[in-house]
C-alpha positions as a LaTeX table, in Angstrom:
\begin{tabular}{lrrr}
\hline
Residue & $x$ (\AA) & $y$ (\AA) & $z$ (\AA) \\
\hline
Met1 & 115.28 & 102.90 & 120.06 \\
Thr2 & 117.30 & 101.15 & 122.77 \\
Asp3 & 114.37 & 99.24 & 124.30 \\
Ser4 & 112.68 & 98.42 & 121.02 \\
Lys5 & 111.78 & 94.90 & 119.94 \\
Phe6 & 112.63 & 96.11 & 116.44 \\
Lys7 & 116.10 & 96.70 & 115.03 \\
Pro8 & 117.17 & 98.12 & 111.65 \\
Asp9 & 118.12 & 94.61 & 110.51 \\
Thr10 & 114.80 & 93.00 & 111.59 \\
Thr11 & 112.90 & 91.96 & 108.48 \\
Val12 & 109.52 & 93.33 & 107.52 \\
Arg13 & 108.27 & 89.75 & 107.17 \\
Ser14 & 109.33 & 88.76 & 110.69 \\
Val15 & 107.82 & 91.93 & 112.19 \\
Leu16 & 104.47 & 91.19 & 110.57 \\
Ala17 & 104.61 & 87.48 & 111.37 \\
Asp18 & 105.19 & 88.24 & 115.06 \\
His19 & 103.11 & 91.42 & 115.32 \\
Pro20 & 100.41 & 91.64 & 112.63 \\
Glu21 & 98.81 & 94.44 & 114.64 \\
Val22 & 101.51 & 96.86 & 113.35 \\
Phe23 & 100.53 & 96.34 & 109.69 \\
Ser24 & 99.03 & 99.84 & 109.54 \\
Val25 & 102.45 & 101.37 & 110.21 \\
Phe26 & 103.82 & 99.86 & 107.01 \\
Thr27 & 100.84 & 100.91 & 104.92 \\
Ser28 & 101.02 & 104.44 & 106.34 \\
His29 & 104.60 & 104.58 & 105.09 \\
Gly30 & 103.66 & 103.46 & 101.60 \\
Met31 & 103.83 & 99.67 & 101.54 \\
Cys32 & 102.57 & 98.58 & 98.13 \\
Glu33 & 99.79 & 96.03 & 97.62 \\
Asp34 & 102.20 & 93.32 & 96.47 \\
Cys35 & 104.35 & 93.68 & 99.58 \\
Ala36 & 101.28 & 93.85 & 101.77 \\
Ala37 & 100.09 & 90.53 & 100.33 \\
Asp38 & 103.52 & 88.89 & 100.70 \\
Pro39 & 105.71 & 90.88 & 103.12 \\
Pro40 & 109.34 & 90.96 & 102.02 \\
Ser41 & 112.25 & 89.43 & 103.88 \\
Leu42 & 114.03 & 92.77 & 103.74 \\
Pro43 & 115.36 & 94.71 & 106.71 \\
Leu44 & 113.44 & 97.60 & 108.21 \\
Ala45 & 116.37 & 99.84 & 107.26 \\
Tyr46 & 115.86 & 98.96 & 103.59 \\
Phe47 & 112.10 & 99.54 & 103.79 \\
Ala48 & 112.67 & 102.88 & 105.51 \\
Asp49 & 115.21 & 103.98 & 102.89 \\
Arg50 & 112.93 & 102.97 & 100.00 \\
His51 & 110.03 & 104.87 & 101.53 \\
Asn52 & 112.01 & 107.97 & 102.51 \\
Val53 & 111.48 & 107.67 & 106.25 \\
Pro54 & 114.29 & 107.61 & 108.82 \\
Val55 & 114.64 & 104.10 & 110.19 \\
Ala56 & 114.51 & 105.46 & 113.75 \\
Ala57 & 111.14 & 107.08 & 112.97 \\
Leu58 & 109.80 & 103.84 & 111.47 \\
Ile59 & 110.89 & 101.88 & 114.53 \\
Ala60 & 109.38 & 104.49 & 116.85 \\
Asp61 & 106.09 & 104.21 & 114.94 \\
Leu62 & 106.20 & 100.41 & 115.22 \\
Asp63 & 106.91 & 100.63 & 118.96 \\
Arg64 & 104.06 & 103.11 & 119.49 \\
Cys65 & 101.61 & 101.01 & 117.50 \\
Leu66 & 102.59 & 97.83 & 119.36 \\
Ala67 & 102.28 & 99.55 & 122.74 \\
Asp68 & 98.84 & 100.88 & 121.79 \\
Ala69 & 97.73 & 97.45 & 120.62 \\
Gln70 & 98.90 & 95.91 & 123.88 \\
Gly71 & 97.13 & 98.55 & 125.93 \\
Gly72 & 100.31 & 100.30 & 127.01 \\
Gly73 & 100.02 & 103.45 & 124.96 \\
\hline
\end{tabular}
């Protein structure tokens, strides 16, 4: 997680505003329709806790998805 663009305190809203291509990561971890329509200004750590996924795993998934989208994965 050291080289990640994403940190536990990065908000879901800012991640999706900057990198909409990672939206599928959030839905795969159970993002509800309301949050998908209006992403919350809550930290990734909170999202991960609420969806029973380790924050490090969520961030790794986001990194992988972003790398794939940018042709690096």
